[in-house]
C-alpha positions as CSV (number, residue, x, y, z in Angstrom):
1,M,-52.0,-59.9,-2.8
2,S,-50.1,-61.9,-5.3
3,H,-46.5,-62.0,-6.5
4,Y,-47.3,-61.1,-10.1
5,D,-49.1,-57.8,-9.3
6,F,-46.0,-55.8,-8.4
7,F,-42.5,-55.3,-9.9
8,Q,-39.7,-52.8,-9.3
9,N,-36.7,-52.0,-11.4
10,R,-34.7,-49.9,-9.0
11,E,-31.7,-49.9,-11.4
12,C,-33.7,-47.9,-13.9
13,E,-32.3,-44.5,-14.3
14,Y,-35.8,-43.0,-14.0
15,F,-36.9,-44.9,-10.9
16,P,-39.3,-43.8,-9.7
17,C,-40.4,-41.9,-12.8
18,H,-43.2,-39.9,-11.2
19,P,-42.5,-36.9,-9.0
20,G,-43.5,-37.5,-5.4
21,A,-43.9,-41.2,-5.7
22,D,-43.0,-43.4,-2.8
23,P,-40.1,-45.6,-4.0
24,E,-41.0,-48.3,-1.5
25,T,-44.5,-48.8,-2.9
26,F,-43.9,-47.8,-6.6
27,S,-44.6,-50.6,-9.1
28,C,-42.9,-50.6,-12.5
29,L,-45.2,-53.4,-13.7
30,F,-47.1,-51.1,-16.0
31,C,-44.2,-48.9,-16.9
32,Y,-46.1,-47.7,-20.0
33,C,-49.7,-47.5,-18.9
34,P,-51.9,-49.9,-20.9
35,L,-54.9,-47.6,-20.3
36,Y,-53.3,-44.5,-22.0
37,A,-55.1,-45.3,-25.2
38,L,-58.5,-44.9,-23.5
39,G,-58.0,-41.2,-23.4
40,D,-60.2,-39.4,-20.8
41,K,-61.8,-42.8,-19.9
42,C,-58.6,-44.3,-18.4
43,G,-59.7,-43.4,-14.8
44,G,-56.3,-41.8,-14.0
45,H,-55.3,-38.3,-12.9
46,F,-53.9,-36.6,-16.0
47,T,-53.9,-33.3,-17.8
48,Y,-53.5,-32.3,-21.5
49,T,-50.5,-30.2,-22.6
50,E,-51.0,-27.1,-24.7
51,N,-50.4,-29.3,-27.8
52,G,-53.3,-31.6,-26.8
53,I,-51.0,-34.5,-25.6
54,K,-52.1,-36.5,-22.6
55,D,-49.7,-35.9,-19.7
56,C,-49.8,-38.6,-17.0
57,T,-46.8,-37.2,-15.0
58,H,-48.9,-37.0,-11.8
59,C,-50.9,-40.2,-12.2
60,L,-49.9,-43.1,-10.0
61,R,-52.9,-45.3,-10.8
62,P,-51.0,-48.0,-12.7
63,H,-48.0,-47.8,-10.3
64,R,-49.9,-48.8,-7.1
65,R,-50.2,-52.5,-6.3
66,E,-53.8,-52.1,-5.1
67,N,-54.9,-51.0,-8.5
68,Y,-53.7,-54.1,-10.4
69,G,-57.2,-55.7,-10.5
70,D,-58.8,-52.5,-11.8
71,I,-56.2,-52.1,-14.5
72,M,-56.7,-55.7,-15.6
73,K,-60.5,-55.3,-15.6
74,A,-60.1,-52.2,-17.9
75,M,-58.0,-54.2,-20.3
76,G,-61.2,-55.4,-22.0
77,A,-61.9,-51.8,-23.1
78,V,-58.3,-51.5,-24.4
79,L,-58.6,-54.8,-26.4
80,E,-61.9,-53.6,-27.8
81,L,-60.3,-50.4,-29.0
82,A,-57.5,-52.4,-30.6
83,R,-60.0,-54.6,-32.4
84,R,-61.9,-51.6,-33.7
85,K,-58.7,-50.0,-34.9
86,E,-57.7,-53.3,-36.6
87,G,-61.0,-53.4,-38.3
88,D,-60.5,-49.9,-39.7
89,R,-57.3,-51.0,-41.4
90,K,-59.0,-53.8,-43.4
């Protein structure tokens, strides 16, 4: 366990922003999930709305300290996706 793998903002008006989350263990470090762009390969618990939008309301994967290492390992896939998107713009 490290000091950089967990952060809380208890003053946030949405804290904790997921229903049923334990405020004592809820990490705000990845407030906006960096794996969202991976779609169905993010590894989290999500659904799709009727409009086809990914709904991560019940996913706590990025908000648990013990998942920090897994999130960081998956960032390679996010960076690759960004590189491909950047290549499409050229």
